[in-house]
C-alpha positions as CSV (number, residue, x, y, z in Angstrom):
1,M,39.4,36.2,-36.1
2,G,37.9,34.9,-32.9
3,L,36.2,31.5,-32.5
4,F,32.4,31.9,-31.9
5,L,31.1,29.2,-29.5
6,F,27.5,28.2,-29.5
7,T,26.2,27.2,-26.1
8,S,23.3,24.8,-25.3
9,E,21.3,27.9,-24.3
10,D,21.9,29.4,-27.7
11,S,20.5,26.2,-29.3
12,F,17.5,26.2,-26.9
13,Q,16.9,29.9,-27.5
14,R,16.9,29.5,-31.3
15,A,14.5,26.5,-31.2
16,F,12.3,28.3,-28.7
17,Y,12.0,31.5,-30.7
18,Q,11.5,29.6,-33.9
19,L,8.5,27.9,-32.3
20,W,7.2,31.2,-30.9
21,K,7.2,32.9,-34.3
22,T,5.5,30.1,-36.2
23,S,1.7,30.0,-36.7
24,A,-0.6,28.0,-34.5
25,L,-1.2,25.5,-37.4
26,T,2.5,24.6,-37.6
27,K,3.5,24.6,-33.9
28,S,3.7,20.8,-33.8
29,L,6.5,20.9,-36.4
30,F,8.8,22.8,-34.1
31,Q,7.8,21.6,-30.6
32,H,10.0,18.4,-30.7
33,A,13.1,20.5,-31.3
34,V,12.4,22.6,-28.2
35,F,12.0,19.5,-26.1
36,E,15.2,17.9,-27.5
37,E,17.2,21.1,-26.7
38,A,15.7,21.2,-23.2
39,A,16.6,17.5,-22.7
40,A,20.2,18.5,-23.6
41,L,20.2,21.4,-21.2
42,L,18.9,19.3,-18.3
43,K,22.3,17.4,-18.5
44,E,24.2,20.6,-17.9
45,P,25.1,22.1,-14.5
46,Y,22.9,25.2,-14.8
47,G,20.4,23.9,-17.4
48,L,17.4,24.2,-15.1
49,D,18.2,27.9,-14.4
50,T,18.5,28.5,-18.1
51,I,15.1,26.8,-19.0
52,Y,13.4,28.6,-16.1
53,K,14.2,32.0,-17.6
54,Y,11.8,31.2,-20.4
55,A,9.1,29.4,-18.3
56,H,6.7,32.3,-18.1
57,L,6.6,32.4,-21.9
58,F,6.0,28.7,-22.5
59,D,2.2,29.0,-23.0
60,E,2.4,32.1,-25.2
61,A,5.0,30.4,-27.4
62,G,2.8,27.2,-27.7
63,V,5.3,24.8,-26.2
64,F,2.5,22.5,-24.9
65,A,-0.1,23.2,-27.6
66,G,-1.9,19.9,-28.4
67,K,0.2,18.0,-25.8
68,P,-0.9,16.3,-22.5
69,W,0.6,19.3,-20.5
70,E,-1.4,22.0,-22.3
71,N,-4.2,22.3,-19.8
72,V,-2.9,22.9,-16.3
73,R,-6.2,21.8,-14.8
74,K,-5.7,18.3,-16.1
75,L,-2.2,17.8,-14.6
76,N,-1.9,15.2,-11.9
77,P,0.9,15.3,-9.2
78,P,1.0,11.5,-8.8
79,L,1.9,11.1,-12.5
80,V,4.9,13.5,-12.4
81,R,7.4,10.9,-11.2
82,G,6.6,8.3,-13.9
83,T,6.8,11.0,-16.7
84,L,10.1,12.3,-15.4
85,H,11.4,8.7,-15.4
86,A,10.3,8.2,-19.0
87,G,13.5,10.0,-20.1
88,G,14.2,11.8,-23.3
89,F,11.8,14.6,-24.6
90,I,8.9,13.3,-22.5
91,A,10.9,13.9,-19.3
92,A,12.0,17.3,-20.7
93,A,8.4,18.3,-21.4
94,E,7.4,17.2,-17.8
95,A,10.3,19.3,-16.4
96,M,9.2,22.3,-18.4
97,S,5.6,21.9,-17.3
98,N,6.7,21.9,-13.7
99,L,8.9,24.9,-14.2
100,R,5.9,26.7,-15.8
101,I,3.9,26.0,-12.6
102,L,6.8,27.2,-10.5
103,S,6.8,30.5,-12.4
104,I,3.0,30.8,-11.6
105,A,3.7,30.0,-7.9
106,R,6.4,32.6,-7.7
107,G,4.3,35.3,-9.4
108,D,6.4,35.5,-12.5
109,Y,3.5,34.4,-14.6
110,E,-0.2,35.2,-14.1
111,H,-2.1,32.2,-15.5
112,P,-5.8,32.6,-16.4
113,E,-6.7,29.2,-15.0
114,M,-4.3,28.6,-12.1
115,S,-3.6,31.0,-9.2
116,A,-0.2,31.3,-7.5
117,K,-1.7,29.5,-4.4
118,E,-3.0,26.7,-6.5
119,A,0.4,26.4,-8.3
120,S,2.1,26.2,-4.9
121,E,-0.3,23.5,-3.7
122,F,0.3,21.5,-6.8
123,L,4.1,21.6,-6.3
124,T,3.8,20.9,-2.6
125,K,1.9,17.7,-3.5
126,V,4.6,16.8,-6.1
127,M,7.3,17.2,-3.5
128,A,5.5,15.3,-0.8
129,L,4.9,12.4,-3.1
130,N,8.6,12.3,-4.2
131,L,10.5,13.0,-1.0
132,D,12.9,10.1,-1.7
133,L,14.0,11.7,-4.9
134,L,14.0,15.2,-3.4
135,L,16.4,14.0,-0.7
136,M,18.6,11.7,-2.8
137,K,22.1,12.5,-1.7
138,E,25.1,12.7,-4.1
139,T,26.9,9.7,-2.6
140,E,28.9,7.1,-4.4
141,E,26.2,4.5,-3.5
142,N,23.5,6.5,-5.2
143,R,25.7,7.0,-8.2
144,V,26.2,3.3,-8.5
145,T,22.7,2.1,-7.6
146,Q,20.4,4.9,-8.9
147,L,19.5,5.2,-12.5
148,Y,20.4,8.4,-14.2
149,K,16.7,9.2,-14.6
150,D,16.4,9.2,-10.8
151,K,19.3,11.7,-10.5
152,Q,17.8,14.0,-13.1
153,A,14.3,13.8,-11.4
154,S,16.0,14.5,-8.1
155,E,17.7,17.6,-9.5
156,I,14.4,18.9,-11.0
157,L,12.5,18.5,-7.7
158,G,15.5,20.0,-5.8
159,F,15.3,23.1,-8.0
160,I,11.6,23.4,-7.4
161,S,12.1,23.0,-3.6
162,D,14.9,25.6,-3.5
163,H,12.6,28.2,-5.2
164,C,9.2,27.3,-3.8
165,F,9.6,25.3,-0.5
166,S,6.5,25.3,1.7
167,S,6.1,24.0,5.2
168,H,2.7,22.7,3.9
169,V,4.7,19.8,2.4
170,F,4.7,18.3,5.9
171,Q,0.9,18.5,6.1
172,T,0.5,17.0,2.7
173,L,3.0,14.3,3.7
174,Y,1.1,13.7,7.0
175,Q,-2.2,13.2,5.1
176,E,-0.4,10.7,2.8
177,V,1.0,8.7,5.8
178,D,-2.2,8.9,7.8
179,N,-4.3,7.7,4.9
180,L,-2.1,4.7,4.6
181,A,-1.5,4.0,8.3
182,V,-5.2,4.1,9.2
183,Q,-5.7,1.1,6.9
184,R,-3.3,-0.9,9.0
185,P,-1.4,-2.7,6.3
186,I,0.8,-5.6,7.2
187,V,3.6,-4.3,4.9
188,T,4.5,-0.8,6.1
189,N,7.6,-0.2,4.0
190,K,6.1,2.8,2.2
191,I,4.9,4.4,5.4
192,L,8.3,4.0,7.1
193,K,10.1,5.4,4.1
194,L,7.9,8.5,4.0
195,I,8.4,9.0,7.7
196,A,12.2,8.7,7.4
197,N,12.3,11.1,4.4
198,S,10.1,13.6,6.3
199,R,12.5,13.4,9.3
200,R,15.5,14.1,7.0
201,L,13.7,16.9,5.3
202,A,12.7,18.5,8.6
203,N,16.4,18.5,9.6
204,C,17.4,20.0,6.3
205,Q,14.8,22.7,6.6
206,K,15.5,23.3,10.3
207,V,11.9,22.4,11.1
208,T,11.6,21.5,14.8
209,D,8.1,20.2,14.7
210,S,5.9,18.7,12.0
211,S,2.4,17.3,11.7
212,L,4.0,13.9,11.4
213,M,5.6,14.0,14.9
214,N,3.2,11.3,16.2
215,Y,4.2,8.9,13.5
216,E,7.9,9.8,13.8
217,N,7.8,9.1,17.6
218,A,6.2,5.8,17.0
219,V,9.2,4.7,14.9
220,Y,12.1,6.5,16.6
221,S,11.0,7.2,20.2
222,P,7.8,5.3,21.2
223,S,8.3,5.6,25.0
224,N,10.1,7.6,27.6
225,L,12.9,5.2,28.0
226,A,13.4,5.0,24.2
227,S,13.4,8.8,23.9
228,D,16.3,9.0,26.4
229,A,18.6,6.5,24.6
230,R,22.0,7.9,25.6
231,E,22.9,4.7,27.2
232,S,21.9,1.1,26.1
233,Y,18.2,0.6,26.1
234,E,18.6,-3.0,27.3
235,N,20.7,-1.8,30.3
236,K,17.9,0.6,31.2
237,L,15.4,-2.3,31.0
238,R,17.5,-4.4,33.3
239,A,17.9,-1.6,35.8
240,S,14.1,-0.9,35.9
241,N,11.7,-2.2,38.5
242,D,8.4,-3.8,37.5
243,L,6.4,-0.6,37.8
244,L,8.7,1.1,35.4
245,L,8.6,-1.9,33.0
246,I,4.8,-1.9,33.1
247,K,4.7,1.8,32.3
248,E,7.2,1.2,29.4
249,A,5.1,-1.7,28.1
250,E,1.9,0.4,28.2
251,Q,3.6,3.2,26.3
252,L,4.9,0.8,23.6
253,R,1.5,-0.8,23.4
254,E,-0.3,2.5,22.9
255,S,2.2,3.6,20.3
256,M,1.4,0.4,18.3
257,K,-2.3,0.7,18.9
258,D,-2.4,4.4,17.7
259,T,-0.3,4.0,14.6
260,G,0.0,0.3,13.6
261,L,3.8,0.8,13.5
262,V,6.5,-1.2,15.3
263,S,9.9,0.2,16.3
264,P,13.2,-1.7,17.1
265,F,12.5,-0.8,20.7
266,H,9.4,-3.0,20.7
267,V,11.6,-6.0,19.7
268,L,14.2,-5.3,22.4
269,F,11.5,-4.9,25.1
270,L,9.5,-7.9,24.0
271,K,12.6,-10.2,23.9
272,F,13.6,-9.0,27.3
273,I,10.3,-9.5,29.1
274,N,9.6,-12.8,27.2
275,K,12.8,-14.2,28.7
276,E,13.0,-12.5,32.1
277,K,9.4,-11.5,33.0
278,P,6.8,-13.3,30.8
279,D,4.1,-12.2,33.2
280,L,4.5,-8.7,31.9
281,L,3.6,-9.7,28.3
282,Q,0.0,-8.8,29.0
283,S,1.0,-5.2,29.7
284,L,2.5,-5.0,26.2
285,L,0.2,-7.2,24.1
286,A,-3.2,-7.3,25.8
287,V,-5.4,-4.5,24.5
288,D,-8.8,-5.9,25.8
289,N,-10.3,-8.6,27.9
290,T,-10.3,-11.1,25.1
291,A,-6.6,-10.6,24.6
292,R,-5.9,-10.8,28.4
293,E,-7.8,-14.1,28.6
294,N,-6.2,-15.6,25.5
295,L,-2.7,-14.7,26.9
296,R,-3.5,-16.0,30.4
297,S,-4.8,-19.3,29.0
298,N,-2.0,-19.8,26.5
299,L,1.0,-18.0,28.0
300,P,3.6,-20.7,27.4
301,F,2.4,-21.2,23.8
302,V,2.5,-17.4,23.1
303,S,5.9,-17.1,24.6
304,S,7.3,-19.9,22.4
305,L,5.7,-18.3,19.4
306,I,7.5,-15.1,20.2
307,T,10.8,-17.0,20.5
308,S,10.2,-18.6,17.1
309,A,8.9,-15.6,15.2
310,V,10.1,-12.2,16.4
311,T,13.4,-10.8,15.2
312,M,14.5,-7.3,14.3
313,N,13.6,-8.1,10.6
314,T,10.2,-9.5,11.5
315,R,9.2,-6.9,14.1
316,R,6.0,-5.9,12.3
317,S,4.6,-9.2,13.5
318,I,4.5,-7.9,17.1
319,Y,1.5,-5.7,16.0
320,G,0.0,-8.7,14.3
321,L,0.3,-10.8,17.5
322,M,-1.3,-8.0,19.5
323,C,-4.2,-8.0,17.0
324,L,-4.4,-11.8,16.9
325,L,-4.8,-12.0,20.7
326,Q,-7.9,-9.9,20.3
327,R,-9.6,-12.5,18.1
328,N,-11.7,-15.3,19.6
329,V,-10.0,-18.0,17.6
330,F,-7.6,-19.7,20.1
331,T,-9.1,-23.2,19.7
332,S,-7.0,-26.3,20.5
333,E,-7.0,-27.1,16.8
334,M,-5.6,-23.7,15.8
335,I,-3.0,-23.8,18.5
336,S,-2.0,-27.3,17.3
337,E,-1.6,-26.1,13.7
338,L,0.5,-23.1,14.8
339,E,2.7,-25.4,16.9
340,K,3.1,-27.6,13.8
341,L,4.2,-24.5,11.8
342,V,7.1,-23.9,14.2
343,K,8.4,-27.5,13.5
344,V,7.2,-28.6,10.1
345,P,10.0,-29.4,7.6
346,I,10.5,-26.6,5.1
347,H,10.4,-27.9,1.5
348,D,13.5,-27.0,-0.6
349,R,11.2,-25.0,-3.0
350,I,10.1,-22.8,-0.1
351,K,13.6,-22.4,1.2
352,N,14.9,-21.3,-2.2
353,R,12.1,-18.9,-2.7
354,L,12.8,-17.2,0.6
355,I,16.5,-17.1,0.0
356,N,16.1,-15.6,-3.4
357,V,13.9,-12.8,-2.2
358,Y,15.2,-12.0,1.3
359,K,18.9,-13.0,0.7
360,I,18.9,-15.0,4.1
361,L,20.6,-18.4,4.4
362,D,20.1,-19.1,8.1
363,L,17.4,-21.7,8.6
364,S,16.1,-20.3,11.9
365,A,15.8,-16.9,10.2
366,L,13.8,-18.5,7.4
367,R,11.6,-20.1,10.0
368,S,11.0,-16.8,11.7
369,L,9.9,-15.3,8.4
370,I,7.4,-18.1,7.9
371,V,5.9,-18.0,11.4
372,S,5.9,-14.3,11.8
373,G,4.3,-13.9,8.4
374,M,1.4,-16.2,9.4
375,I,1.0,-14.3,12.7
376,S,0.6,-11.1,10.7
377,V,-1.9,-12.6,8.3
378,L,-4.0,-14.1,11.2
379,G,-3.8,-10.9,13.2
380,Q,-4.4,-8.5,10.3
381,P,-6.7,-10.2,7.8
382,L,-7.7,-6.9,6.3
383,G,-4.1,-5.7,6.1
384,I,-3.1,-8.3,3.5
385,G,-2.3,-6.4,0.3
386,Q,-1.7,-7.5,-3.3
387,G,0.9,-4.8,-3.9
388,F,1.3,-4.0,-7.6
389,N,0.3,-7.5,-8.6
390,P,-2.9,-8.3,-10.5
391,T,-3.8,-11.0,-7.9
392,C,-6.9,-9.6,-6.2
393,Q,-8.7,-13.0,-6.4
394,S,-6.0,-14.9,-4.5
395,T,-5.2,-12.1,-2.1
396,R,-8.9,-11.9,-1.3
397,A,-9.0,-15.7,-0.6
398,L,-6.2,-15.3,2.0
399,S,-8.1,-12.6,3.8
400,Y,-11.3,-14.7,3.6
401,W,-9.6,-17.7,5.2
402,S,-7.9,-15.7,7.8
403,Q,-11.2,-14.2,8.9
404,K,-13.6,-17.0,8.5
405,N,-11.6,-20.2,8.5
406,P,-8.2,-19.7,10.2
407,V,-7.7,-23.4,10.8
408,T,-8.3,-24.1,7.1
409,L,-5.6,-21.5,6.2
410,L,-3.1,-22.9,8.7
411,K,-3.6,-26.5,7.4
412,L,-3.2,-25.4,3.8
413,F,-0.1,-23.4,4.7
414,N,1.5,-26.2,6.8
415,D,0.9,-28.6,4.0
416,F,2.4,-26.2,1.5
417,V,5.5,-25.5,3.6
418,E,6.1,-29.2,3.9
419,H,5.3,-30.3,0.3
420,G,5.8,-27.2,-1.7
421,K,2.3,-27.3,-3.4
422,I,-1.4,-26.6,-2.9
423,T,-4.3,-28.8,-3.9
424,I,-7.9,-27.5,-4.1
425,P,-10.7,-29.6,-5.6
426,F,-13.0,-28.2,-8.3
427,E,-16.2,-30.0,-9.0
428,G,-14.7,-33.3,-7.8
429,R,-11.4,-32.9,-9.6
430,P,-8.3,-32.1,-7.4
431,I,-6.3,-29.2,-8.9
432,S,-2.7,-29.2,-7.7
433,S,-0.4,-26.2,-8.2
434,D,2.7,-28.4,-8.8
435,A,1.1,-29.6,-12.1
436,L,0.6,-26.1,-13.3
437,P,2.9,-23.3,-14.5
438,Q,3.6,-20.9,-11.6
439,V,2.4,-17.3,-12.0
440,S,5.2,-14.9,-11.4
441,L,4.8,-11.8,-9.3
442,D,5.5,-8.3,-10.6
443,D,6.0,-6.9,-7.1
444,E,7.6,-8.8,-4.3
445,D,8.5,-5.8,-2.1
446,N,4.9,-4.7,-1.1
447,I,3.5,-8.1,0.0
448,D,3.8,-10.1,3.1
449,T,5.7,-13.4,3.4
450,V,2.7,-15.7,3.3
451,S,1.4,-13.9,0.2
452,L,4.8,-14.1,-1.4
453,L,4.8,-17.9,-1.0
454,L,1.2,-18.8,-1.6
455,I,-0.1,-16.3,-4.2
456,P,1.7,-17.7,-7.3
457,H,0.4,-21.2,-6.4
458,L,-3.2,-19.9,-5.7
459,D,-3.2,-17.9,-8.9
460,S,-2.2,-20.9,-10.9
461,I,-5.1,-22.9,-9.4
462,Y,-7.5,-20.0,-9.9
463,F,-6.7,-19.7,-13.6
464,E,-7.1,-23.5,-14.1
465,M,-10.6,-23.2,-12.5
466,L,-11.3,-20.2,-14.8
467,N,-10.4,-22.3,-17.8
468,A,-12.7,-25.1,-16.6
469,A,-15.7,-22.9,-15.9
470,N,-15.5,-20.7,-19.0
471,G,-18.1,-21.0,-21.7
472,R,-21.1,-21.8,-19.5
473,G,-23.1,-18.7,-20.4
474,Q,-22.7,-17.0,-17.1
475,D,-19.9,-15.4,-15.1
476,P,-17.6,-18.3,-14.2
477,H,-17.1,-17.0,-10.7
478,K,-20.5,-18.5,-9.9
479,W,-18.8,-21.8,-9.8
480,I,-15.2,-20.8,-9.0
481,N,-15.8,-18.8,-5.8
482,P,-17.4,-21.5,-3.7
483,S,-14.6,-24.0,-4.7
484,F,-11.7,-21.6,-4.6
485,H,-12.6,-20.3,-1.1
486,I,-13.1,-24.0,-0.1
487,N,-16.1,-23.5,2.2
488,G,-18.5,-20.8,3.5
489,V,-19.3,-19.0,0.3
490,W,-23.1,-18.7,-0.3
491,S,-24.1,-21.0,-3.1
492,E,-26.4,-18.7,-5.1
493,F,-25.0,-16.1,-7.5
494,S,-26.2,-13.0,-9.4
495,D,-24.4,-10.9,-12.0
496,I,-25.5,-7.7,-13.6
497,Y,-25.2,-9.1,-17.1
498,S,-27.5,-12.1,-16.8
499,D,-29.9,-11.2,-13.9
500,S,-32.6,-8.7,-14.7
501,D,-33.4,-8.5,-10.9
502,F,-29.8,-7.8,-10.0
503,K,-30.3,-4.6,-8.0
504,V,-33.6,-5.8,-6.4
505,R,-31.9,-9.0,-5.4
506,F,-28.9,-7.2,-3.8
507,Y,-31.3,-5.1,-1.8
508,R,-33.3,-8.2,-0.7
509,Y,-30.3,-10.0,0.6
510,Y,-27.9,-7.3,1.7
511,H,-29.9,-4.3,2.9
512,P,-30.6,-4.5,6.6
513,S,-34.2,-3.3,6.2
514,E,-34.8,-6.3,3.9
515,N,-32.5,-8.8,5.6
516,P,-31.7,-7.8,9.3
517,N,-29.5,-10.9,9.6
518,V,-27.3,-10.2,6.6
519,N,-24.1,-9.8,8.7
520,E,-24.3,-13.3,10.1
521,G,-23.0,-14.9,6.9
522,L,-20.4,-12.3,6.0
523,P,-17.7,-11.8,4.7
524,Q,-18.7,-12.9,1.2
525,P,-16.8,-12.4,-2.1
526,A,-18.1,-9.9,-4.6
527,G,-17.0,-8.4,-7.9
528,I,-16.9,-4.7,-8.7
529,T,-16.2,-2.7,-11.9
530,I,-13.9,0.3,-11.5
531,Y,-14.1,3.3,-13.7
532,N,-11.8,6.3,-14.1
533,Q,-13.0,9.8,-13.5
534,S,-13.9,10.1,-17.1
535,G,-16.3,7.2,-16.9
536,Q,-14.1,4.7,-18.8
537,V,-14.0,1.1,-17.5
538,L,-10.6,0.2,-15.9
539,G,-11.6,-3.4,-15.2
540,A,-13.1,-5.8,-12.7
541,H,-11.8,-6.2,-9.2
542,A,-12.4,-8.7,-6.4
543,V,-13.5,-7.5,-2.9
544,L,-15.1,-9.0,0.2
545,I,-18.3,-7.5,1.6
546,Q,-17.5,-7.4,5.3
547,R,-20.7,-6.0,6.8
548,V,-23.7,-3.7,6.0
549,C,-25.0,-1.4,8.7
550,H,-25.6,2.2,9.7
551,D,-22.7,4.5,9.9
552,P,-22.4,7.1,12.8
553,K,-24.5,9.6,10.7
554,G,-27.3,7.0,10.2
555,C,-26.4,6.2,6.6
556,I,-26.5,2.6,5.5
557,R,-23.0,1.8,4.3
558,V,-21.3,-1.3,2.8
559,Y,-18.0,-2.0,4.6
560,F,-15.7,-4.1,2.5
561,Y,-12.1,-5.5,2.2
562,N,-10.2,-4.2,-0.8
563,P,-7.0,-6.1,-1.6
564,N,-5.4,-2.9,-3.0
565,N,-2.7,-1.6,-0.6
566,D,-4.2,1.8,-0.7
567,S,-8.0,1.7,-0.7
568,L,-8.6,5.5,-0.5
569,Q,-9.5,5.8,-4.2
570,V,-11.8,7.5,-6.6
571,W,-13.5,4.7,-8.4
572,G,-15.4,6.8,-11.0
573,N,-18.3,9.2,-11.2
574,S,-16.4,11.3,-8.5
575,I,-17.3,8.6,-5.9
576,R,-14.4,8.3,-3.4
577,T,-14.1,5.3,-1.1
578,S,-13.7,6.0,2.6
579,V,-11.2,4.3,4.9
580,T,-11.8,6.3,8.1
581,G,-14.3,8.7,9.7
582,N,-17.4,6.8,8.7
583,G,-17.4,3.9,11.2
584,E,-14.7,1.8,9.4
585,R,-12.8,-0.8,11.4
586,D,-9.1,-1.2,10.8
587,G,-8.5,-2.1,7.2
588,E,-12.0,-1.6,6.0
589,S,-13.2,0.6,3.1
590,S,-16.7,1.8,2.8
591,L,-19.3,3.4,0.6
592,P,-22.9,4.3,1.0
593,F,-25.1,1.4,0.0
594,D,-26.3,2.8,-3.4
595,D,-22.8,4.0,-4.3
596,F,-21.4,0.6,-3.7
597,L,-24.2,-0.9,-5.8
598,Y,-23.3,1.5,-8.6
599,F,-20.0,-0.4,-9.0
600,L,-21.1,-3.9,-8.1
601,Y,-21.4,-6.4,-10.9
602,A,-21.5,-9.8,-9.1
603,F,-22.4,-11.2,-5.7
604,H,-23.4,-14.4,-3.8
605,F,-26.5,-14.9,-1.8
606,P,-27.8,-17.8,0.4
607,K,-30.0,-20.5,-1.0
608,Q,-33.5,-20.2,0.4
609,E,-35.0,-23.3,2.1
């Protein structure tokens, strides 16, 4: 008598056919068994192949009946990763859903609501958004550092890629990178990671050219000398005459200007000319006449700033410095405060915070982080992002100070670096962060160094002001915003819940036809309500109204700063914010005036004499 062995496929097949045979009313009783057997199969070497054999029958059998995956039109590529990471039967259901779409894309299953082309586009978007998982190598390091759920998700995406790879993934990826890069964020980790993964994918797929080439060149070969790096780049620089160095500087400058990205070659070149030929700094850093004049008038100061701030780890501040030189803010007071930042004693609390996050012990390296971080914040006020932290109020304040009161920001930061605390008065009472519990950050990877240090302290002060102003019968930000932003916020306030003339008042003070001088007092803080696409309220959010004017097509638009790292969003009612193509400056978002007003719930306006 032989021994009959049941395989995992047998178990899955039995559960699947049991579900298929049952009535529509009792499908829910048998679905979980199918997902459990699929989860077990996913752990086996050929489990995905086995499950895929049944993918064209999933809908007919009722696998997804009554589940979130039932309607293919409601599936959303950005949610795939999180669901795969959930593990267990949820991850199994997500895997089966994607295999069903793969069967549509390959023509194995004709779906009444999704064409093969639409299925391919869906999977292309999924792959582009998860390239790091798609390209995860089977190395010992990954086995040690990656969670099992990452490995499983990587295998699922790899299976889809093997059976349905499209060169359109590069176009999708380009759009993702371009949408982020045009917003000119200070922290570019996500952009650089997507570019690196695209480069690896192109090599794997033997693609010689991709739509991302401009961004790839900005990171890996931003100039002629850098492209031909068979010998030491520094040796090439030393062997070059001034004409060649000027040409190199101009190419490196244009690469930064076009993409907002900084390569290691920028650091090597800047360090070289700063030491050997400081007169050539203008060829690299001066984009316009204001920058040239600022550099000419303050060359020794800028040179010392570079020495203190720029290292390979802080290279993104080179772009920040280039932007800062374009600002007309180089007063003697600001220069004095920046010089102080280079020398101010660093409080132990600040040292420990930086050491814990960056794992750096060298004091000069910690100083470089502090100085370079401030250069980036001053140079890119609209590039400051809150990451995945619920800190829009404090992040907005940093951008506001950098734009409107850079000396105030520098004084506050210098005092903070030396004493490890912030004090901001509220209605005559000083509120100090060292007397309050510190607000911890959920995300420390996607924020700049200044935000990393200041935001927990600013948030603690903000919440203390919120407690003090609550219960007054009106939105507490009426009193908080003028104090929290220290100075420059218009004193009058309107919110949609207590002002019957809310819309009329916003038109009166913010529409150029009613107030031609509105931009003279901007930026100003405002509050918006964000909805999802179904019209449900997601919550309130803090923004800065930057300016209100005609766009290139003649439409009146509100241009605003959004602390979210990615401001290209659908806010509700199918209204999508714009970040480029409608007259936006670097880092701005925009909406037509009435669309912005649709989401607005609170704003400040000037007191009339």
